[in-house]
TORTORMI-45526 format. One line per field, with one value per residue (C-alpha): residue in three letters; y, x, z. Coordinates in steps of 0.2 Angstrom, whole numbers. Each point is the difference from the previous one (the first is absolute). Layout:
<atoms>
aa = c(ala, ...)
c2 = c(Y, ...)
c1 = c(X, ...)
c3 = c(Z, ...)
</atoms>
This chain:
<atoms>
aa = c(met, val, ala, tyr, gln, his, pro, ala, gly, leu, asn, pro, leu, gln, arg, phe, arg, gln, ala, gly, ala, ile, leu, lys, gly, thr, ser, arg, ala, val, asn, glu, ala, trp, tyr, arg, ser, ala, leu, asp, leu, asp, leu, gln, leu, his, leu, arg, val, asp, gly, ile, arg, ile, asp, ser, his, ile, tyr, asp, arg, arg, ser, arg, glu, trp, thr, lys, gly, pro, leu, leu, asp, glu, ala, leu, ala, arg, asp, pro, ala, ala, ile, pro, ser, phe, ala, glu, glu, val, ile, asp, leu, ala, arg, lys, ala, gly, ala, asp, ala, met, gly, val, ile, leu, his, ile, ala, asp, glu, phe, ala, thr, ser, glu, leu, lys, pro, glu, leu, asp, asn, pro, ala, ser, leu, pro, glu, leu, arg, asn, thr, ile, glu, asn, asp, pro, lys, ser, val, leu, asp, asp, ser, ser, val, ser, ala, thr, glu, ser, ser, trp, arg, leu, ile, pro, tyr, pro, ala, ala, gly, gly, glu, ala, ile, ala, thr, thr, val, cys, ile, ser, arg, asn, trp, ala, asn, leu, leu, ser, ser, ile, arg, lys, phe, gly, glu, ala, arg, asn, phe, pro, leu, ile, thr, arg, ala, thr, ser, ala, pro, leu, ile, ser, leu, leu, ala, leu, pro, ala, leu, lys, thr, asp, glu, leu, ser, arg, pro, leu, ile, ala, ile, leu, pro, tyr, pro, arg, phe, thr, leu, leu, ala, phe, phe, asn, glu, his, gly, asp, leu, arg, leu, leu, arg, thr, leu, gln, his, arg, gly, gln, arg, arg, pro, thr, gln, leu, arg, gln, ala, val, ala, thr, thr, ala, ala, ala, leu, glu, leu, ala, asp, pro, glu, val, phe, leu, met, pro, ser, thr, ser, glu, pro, gly, asp, val, his, leu, leu, ala, asp, leu, gln, thr, ala, phe, pro, thr, thr, ser, leu, arg, glu, leu, asp, ala, ser, asn, ser, glu, pro, his, glu, ser, thr, pro, leu, thr, gly, cys, pro, glu, leu, arg, ile, ala, ala, ser, leu, ala, glu, thr, thr, glu, ser, pro, leu, ala, thr, ser, his, thr, phe, ser, ile, leu, arg, gly, glu, gly, trp, ala, thr, gln, asp, phe, leu, pro, val, ala, thr, glu, asp, ala, glu, thr, phe, pro, thr, arg, ser, glu, met, lys, leu, leu, arg, ser, ala, arg, tyr, ala, gln, ile, val, phe, ala, leu, val, ala, leu, val, ala, leu, thr, trp, thr, met, leu, gln, met, tyr, glu, met, met, arg, gln, pro, ala, trp, lys, phe, asp, pro, asn, ser, ala, glu, ser, gln, arg, gln, arg, leu, ala, asn, leu, thr, ala, glu, arg, ser, lys, ile, asp, his, trp, asp, asn, leu, leu, glu, asp, arg, ser, lys, ala, trp, thr, thr, met, glu, leu, leu, ala, glu, leu, phe, pro, glu, lys, ser, gly, phe, leu, val, lys, thr, phe, asn, his, ser, val, arg, ser, glu, pro, ser, pro, gly, gln, ala, lys, ser, gly, phe, val, arg, glu, trp, lys, ile, thr, gly, leu, ser, arg, asp, glu, ala, leu, glu, arg, leu, ala, val, leu, asn, thr, arg, asp, gly, ile, ser, ser, ile, phe, asn, leu, val, ala, lys, asn, thr, asp, asn, pro, ser, phe, arg, thr, asp, phe, pro, ser, arg, ser, leu, val, val, asn, val, arg, thr, leu, glu, asn, gly, ile, tyr, arg, pro, gly, pro, val, asp, glu, leu, ser, thr, leu, asp, glu, ala, thr, tyr, pro, phe, ser, phe, asp, leu, thr, ile, thr, gln, arg, phe, glu, ser, ser, asp, pro, met, ala, val, thr, ala, ala, ala, ala, pro)
c2 = c(0, 17, 11, 16, 16, 13, 15, 12, -6, 1, 15, 3, -10, -15, 1, -1, -14, -10, 3, -6, -16, -3, 3, -13, -13, -1, -2, 16, 9, -14, -8, 11, -12, 8, 16, -9, -5, -18, -1, 6, -14, -15, -13, 3, -10, 3, -4, 1, 0, -1, -6, -18, -4, 8, -4, 1, 1, 6, 9, 1, 15, -6, -17, 5, -15, -3, -12, -5, 11, -4, -6, 12, -1, 14, -7, 0, 17, 7, -8, 12, -15, -10, 14, 0, -18, 4, 15, -11, -12, 15, 6, -18, -2, 17, -4, -17, 10, 11, 16, 13, 6, -6, 9, -5, 5, -3, 1, 3, -8, -2, 18, 15, 16, 17, 17, 16, 16, 16, 9, 16, -11, 1, 7, -14, 10, -4, -19, -1, 10, -10, -16, 4, 8, -15, -11, 11, 10, -9, 10, 15, -8, -12, 5, -10, 7, -17, -8, -7, 1, -13, -14, 3, 6, 11, 2, 12, -7, 14, 1, 7, -1, 17, 5, -10, 7, -4, 1, -16, -13, -8, -18, -6, -15, -5, -1, -19, -5, 14, -10, -14, 11, 10, -16, -6, 16, 1, -18, 5, 15, -12, -12, 15, -6, 11, -7, 14, 0, 7, -3, 3, -2, -15, 7, 15, -10, -12, 15, 2, -16, 7, 8, -17, -9, 13, 3, 6, 18, 10, 4, -1, 2, -14, -8, -12, -12, -7, -13, -5, -11, 14, 14, 4, 16, 9, 12, 11, 7, 12, -3, 8, -13, 13, -5, 7, -9, -14, -9, -15, -12, -10, -18, -1, -19, -3, -8, 17, 16, 1, 12, 0, 1, 15, 9, -2, 6, 15, 6, -1, 9, 14, 2, 0, -14, -6, -18, -4, -15, -10, -10, -13, -2, -15, 2, -19, -17, -6, -3, 16, 3, -8, 11, 16, 4, -5, 11, 15, -4, 4, 17, 3, -10, 10, 0, -12, -8, -9, -10, 3, -10, 12, -13, -3, 19, -2, -16, 3, -4, -18, -10, 8, 6, -8, 12, 13, 13, 14, -8, -2, 18, 8, -9, 6, 18, 6, -8, 10, -7, 6, 2, 15, -2, 1, 17, 8, 13, -11, -15, 11, 8, -16, -9, 14, 11, -15, 4, -19, -6, 12, -6, -1, -6, 9, 2, 11, 18, -1, -17, 7, 16, -10, -6, 12, 3, -8, 17, 2, -18, 4, 16, -9, -13, 13, 9, -16, -2, 18, -3, -14, 11, 15, -12, -6, 18, 5, -14, 4, 18, -4, -12, 14, 13, -12, -3, 18, 3, -13, 8, 17, -7, -7, 17, 10, 15, -11, 0, 19, 7, 15, 7, 4, 10, 17, -3, -5, 16, 11, -9, 4, 18, 2, -8, 12, 15, -7, -2, 18, 6, -10, 6, 18, 0, -11, 13, 14, -9, -3, 2, 17, 10, -8, 8, -14, -2, 19, -2, -14, 12, 13, -13, -5, 18, 5, -15, 1, 10, 5, 19, 5, 9, 0, 14, -1, -14, 3, -13, 4, -9, 9, -7, 5, -4, -4, 5, -15, -13, -13, 3, 15, 2, 7, 8, -3, 13, -1, 17, -2, 13, -2, 3, -10, -1, -1, -19, 0, 12, -15, -10, 16, 0, -18, 3, 14, -12, -10, -16, 4, 3, -14, -12, 6, -2, -18, -5, 6, -9, -16, 2, 5, -10, 16, 1, 19, 3, -10, 11, -13, 5, 11, 8, 7, 15, 5, 17, 6, 17, 4, 18, 2, 16, 5, -1, 18, -5, -13, 0, -11, -10, -16, -16, -9, 13, 2, -4, -9, 11, 17, 9, 12, -15, -3, 12, -3, 0, -9, 0, -16, -2, -17, -1, -17, 1, -14, 1, -6, -16, -5, -16, 10, 14, 5, -5, 16, -7, 0, -15, -12)
c1 = c(0, 6, 3, -9, 4, -11, -2, 5, 18, 1, 2, -14, 9, 3, -18, -5, 11, -6, -18, 4, 8, -16, -11, 11, 4, -17, -18, -6, -4, -12, -6, -12, 0, 17, -11, -16, -5, 2, -19, -4, 10, -9, 11, 3, 10, -7, 11, -8, 11, -7, 15, -5, 1, 1, -15, 4, -14, -1, -15, -3, -12, -4, -7, -4, 8, 11, 15, 13, 16, 18, 4, 9, 3, 6, 18, 1, -7, 13, 14, 6, 9, -16, -11, 7, -6, -17, -1, 5, -14, -12, 6, -2, -17, -5, 7, -9, -16, 4, 2, 12, 1, -4, -6, 7, -11, 6, -14, 8, -10, 13, 1, -11, 2, -7, 7, -8, 2, 6, -15, 2, -3, -19, -5, -9, 4, 18, -1, 6, 16, 2, -1, 15, 10, -1, 8, 16, 0, -10, 8, -9, -17, 1, -1, 16, 17, 8, -6, 12, -4, 13, -7, -19, -12, -16, -16, -15, -17, -14, -13, -15, -13, -6, 4, 16, 15, 12, -1, 10, 12, 16, 3, 18, 8, 19, 11, 4, -7, 8, 15, -11, -10, 15, 9, -15, -1, 19, -1, -14, 10, 15, -11, -9, -17, -11, -2, -10, -1, -12, -1, -17, -7, -10, -12, -4, -5, -10, -11, -5, -10, -11, -13, -2, -3, -12, -13, -15, -4, 11, -8, 13, 19, 11, 16, 10, 12, 14, 11, 17, 13, 10, -12, -19, -6, -15, -10, -14, -13, -14, -18, 3, 14, 14, 16, 3, 16, 12, 8, 12, 3, 16, -2, 18, 1, -18, -14, -10, 4, -3, -14, -8, -17, 4, 9, -14, -13, 10, 4, -18, -5, 13, -6, -18, -5, -16, -6, 12, -1, 16, 7, 14, 10, 12, 15, 5, -8, 7, -13, -4, -1, -17, -1, 3, -18, -6, 13, -5, -19, 3, 6, -14, -15, -13, 8, 2, 17, 3, 15, 2, 10, 9, 7, -17, -3, 2, -9, 1, 19, 6, 11, -4, 15, -2, 6, 7, -14, 12, 6, -18, -5, 16, -3, -18, 3, -8, -16, -13, -11, -18, -4, -4, 17, 9, -7, 7, 13, 13, -1, -2, 17, 8, -3, -2, 15, 11, 2, -2, 13, 14, 17, 10, 16, 1, 15, 13, 0, 18, -4, -16, 9, 14, -12, -9, -18, -13, -2, 18, 2, -13, 9, 16, -8, -8, 17, 8, -13, 2, 19, -4, -13, 12, 14, -12, -5, 18, 4, -15, 5, 18, -6, -11, 14, 11, -13, -3, 18, 1, -15, 9, 16, -10, -7, 7, 3, 13, 10, 0, 14, 9, 5, -19, -2, 4, -13, -13, 4, -2, -16, -6, 5, -10, -15, 1, 1, -15, -10, 4, -7, -16, -2, 2, -13, -12, 1, -3, -15, -8, -19, 0, -13, -11, -15, -12, 5, -3, -17, -4, 4, -12, -14, 3, 0, -16, -11, -14, -16, 8, -4, 16, 4, 19, 6, 19, 12, 19, 13, 19, 16, 16, 16, 8, 19, 9, 18, 12, -14, 0, -19, -11, -17, -15, -16, -17, -14, -18, -10, -18, -14, -18, -18, -10, -17, -5, 0, 19, 6, 1, 12, 11, 2, 5, 12, 8, 6, 16, -10, -13, 13, 11, -15, -2, 18, 1, -16, 8, 16, -10, -11, 15, 13, 11, 11, 3, -18, 4, 1, 7, 18, 9, 10, -17, -11, -17, -8, -17, -8, -18, -7, -19, -8, -18, -4, -4, -11, -10, -19, -11, -13, -10, 10, -7, 4, 19, 12, 16, 10, -8, 12, -14, -8, 15, 0, 18, 17, 16, 18, 9, 19, 9, 18, 10, 18, 13, 16, 17, -1, -16, 0, -6, 12, 9, 18, 10, 15, 3, -3, 15)
c3 = c(0, -5, 16, -4, 10, 7, -12, 13, -1, -19, -12, -13, -14, 12, 5, -18, -4, 15, -5, -17, 7, 11, -15, -11, 14, 9, -4, 9, -16, -6, 16, 10, 15, 6, 5, 6, 17, 6, 3, -18, -8, -8, 9, 19, 13, 17, 15, 18, 15, 18, 10, -1, -18, -17, -12, -19, -13, -18, -7, -19, -3, -18, 6, 18, 7, 15, 0, 13, -2, 3, 17, 12, 18, 12, 1, -19, -2, 12, -9, -14, -9, -2, -7, -18, -2, 7, -12, -15, 4, 0, -17, -7, 6, -7, -17, 0, 3, -15, 11, -4, 19, 17, 15, 17, 14, 18, 13, 16, 15, 13, 6, 2, 10, 1, 5, 3, -11, 7, 9, -11, -16, 1, -17, -10, -17, 3, 0, -18, 4, 16, -9, -11, 15, 11, -13, -1, 16, 14, 14, -6, 1, 15, 18, 4, -3, 3, -17, -12, -19, -4, 11, -2, -13, 5, -10, 4, 3, 1, 13, -10, 14, 6, 17, 2, 10, -14, -19, -3, 8, -7, -3, 3, -8, 2, -15, 3, -16, -11, -5, -7, -11, -5, -5, -10, -9, -4, -7, -11, -7, -3, -10, -8, 6, 11, 17, 8, 19, 13, 19, 7, 18, 1, 14, -10, -15, 10, 6, -18, 2, 14, -12, -10, 17, 8, -13, 10, 5, 11, 17, 13, 2, -6, 8, -11, 9, -11, 9, -7, 7, 7, 3, -1, -9, 7, -12, 7, -11, 4, -5, -17, -4, 1, 9, 17, 6, -4, 15, 1, 14, 0, 5, 7, -2, 6, -11, 2, 9, 18, 5, -18, 7, 11, -14, -12, 14, 6, -17, -6, 16, -3, -18, 6, -11, 8, -3, -14, -12, 2, -14, 2, -16, 1, -11, -1, -3, 16, 14, 9, 19, 4, 16, -8, -5, 17, 8, -11, 4, 18, -5, -12, 8, -10, -17, -15, -2, -17, -6, -19, -12, -11, -11, -8, -3, -19, -4, -19, -1, -3, 11, 17, 10, 18, 13, -12, -1, -4, -17, -7, 6, -8, -17, -1, 5, -17, 4, 11, 14, 1, 18, 12, 8, -16, -4, 16, -2, 9, -12, -15, 3, 7, -17, -12, 5, 4, 19, 4, -13, 3, -4, 16, -9, -16, -12, 7, -7, -6, -9, -8, -6, -8, -14, -12, 3, -12, -9, -2, -7, -13, -4, -2, -11, -11, -2, -5, -14, -4, -3, -12, -9, -1, -7, -14, -4, -1, -11, -11, -1, -4, -14, -7, 0, -9, -13, -2, -2, -14, -9, 1, -7, -15, -4, -15, 12, 10, -16, -2, -10, 9, -17, -4, 16, -9, -14, 13, 10, -16, -4, 18, -2, -16, 8, 15, -12, -10, 16, 6, -16, 2, 18, -6, -13, 10, 13, -12, -8, 17, -1, 9, -11, -13, -8, 3, 19, 2, -9, 12, 15, -7, -2, 18, 7, -9, -4, -12, 5, 17, -2, -8, -17, -3, -11, 0, 5, 0, 5, 1, 6, 5, 7, 16, -1, 16, 1, 4, -3, -14, -3, -1, 7, -9, 3, -9, 0, -5, -2, -3, -1, -2, 7, 13, 6, 19, 1, -6, 14, 12, -12, -2, 19, 0, -14, 9, 14, 0, 3, -13, -14, 5, -1, -18, -5, 8, -10, -16, 4, 3, -16, -12, 8, 0, 16, -2, 7, 16, 16, 12, -3, 13, -14, -8, 5, -6, 2, -6, 0, -5, -1, -3, -6, -5, -18, -6, -15, 10, -3, 10, -8, 1, 4, -15, -12, 5, -14, 4, -12, 5, 11, 6, 9, 12, 15, 5, -9, 7, -3, 5, 1, 4, 3, 2, 4, -2, 9, -7, 11, -8, -10, -15, 1, -16, -3, -1, -9, -18, -10, 0)
</atoms>
């Protein structure tokens, strides 16, 4: 196995090379099992340790079947030299089952201890933050300065019940089994086969069976008693099914803890749990203490005491696991239980938010940071494909360039004779001179003033039967030389005199405005396709002047008898002058230079 280094001790180039080696030498880029939880894998090995024996069972989620797993005893589990052979057997079983990974779940049932939080930590909204903090810095959370994070592992369990004195408690488990899980993981990494581990607290998972065992309505507080070979867990719930307290009683070599009855009774009284229901949930298939229920009945003479068989809490599974309820419960976490207790806040978050299945012995932070994350592996894989694509694109581009060069070399221009350069330059000079002449005369022959466009202007100014009689019409054009400029501007002027009736005075007023005369010019430019009448050039200006006088020979008469050509029937005379100026920068300015 290649010894990979933590990225913090490598420079950027070394990090990239190591990531490339991991991409090439492992299946982390194609096998998503490396980044999944052990409880989410299709094939799972469940190990249960209770201080007496180690149970080993394999669960296949695809067929929903349980089978016996590889044999393992505590002496073998504590021997580092014997673990590789056990891990090799696990991998062989997984490959025979057609799985690309194996989840190894260790259910720790040989120890369970609780510790209190600091009194000042009483904000329920801070539970997610405390959940992360206690894994890395338990001293900042626990009300005990003597704790050692290297010897034990703590996890938070919330108390959702209203009115409680604490928002949560902590569960402590030693790291005695850390070397076993670490050795299994490292062996899987050496074989490039994901062996994903998880260490859970067996009593916490067993509590999840309670909603499936108590299916009737909630009416009274509950007390769950979970006896294990080395300790007994007491769980106290209020009448709404919410957890109030977790308490452990160590057996200290006895079959059951001394003063169990008194501890249950006094704790229930302290929590003000009146007339509770008591459930005894054995965790093994061994015969229980026949006197335990009778002893508890003396402490709760008026309440109901029931002994529940948690091993049959999931009857739909094949091959019942006698005495190992935690294994069956952990394998069916995705399934929901329909009961009033299952909908309580406590069991909703214990199952839904993973409080009951927390990993007490996770992969060390340094080991986890050594390998790239799932997204980083995908990025590296994409970059690898991108390099291949870029190489192909570069090869295609090079081939295309060479073909283009070959085609260019076959063109007649490639064989150009330098001696013919002078004749080509002379020909270009002649063409340039000819082009200058053409441009010169094209400019002089621009459509600046033609008779038919001028007559079109007159028709637009004075439409037929509009109350006008035009007497004189004079159009002139003169240039305005601009010293130092290559072109000269020019001025066009129209002088029109005539007579008008009353109804024509309004049109004369409109023509006497910039907008009115501009609209007429633009209409002429559109109808004649003559750009000289356009007024939207900044190098052009348009000025109009209208003078209206009374007609001295006017004689009023009936409207039906008025003649269009009779000057005496028009009450007004007018004098209209339109001046359009083109500057030297205008596109239609006249070339001032002599013809070439």
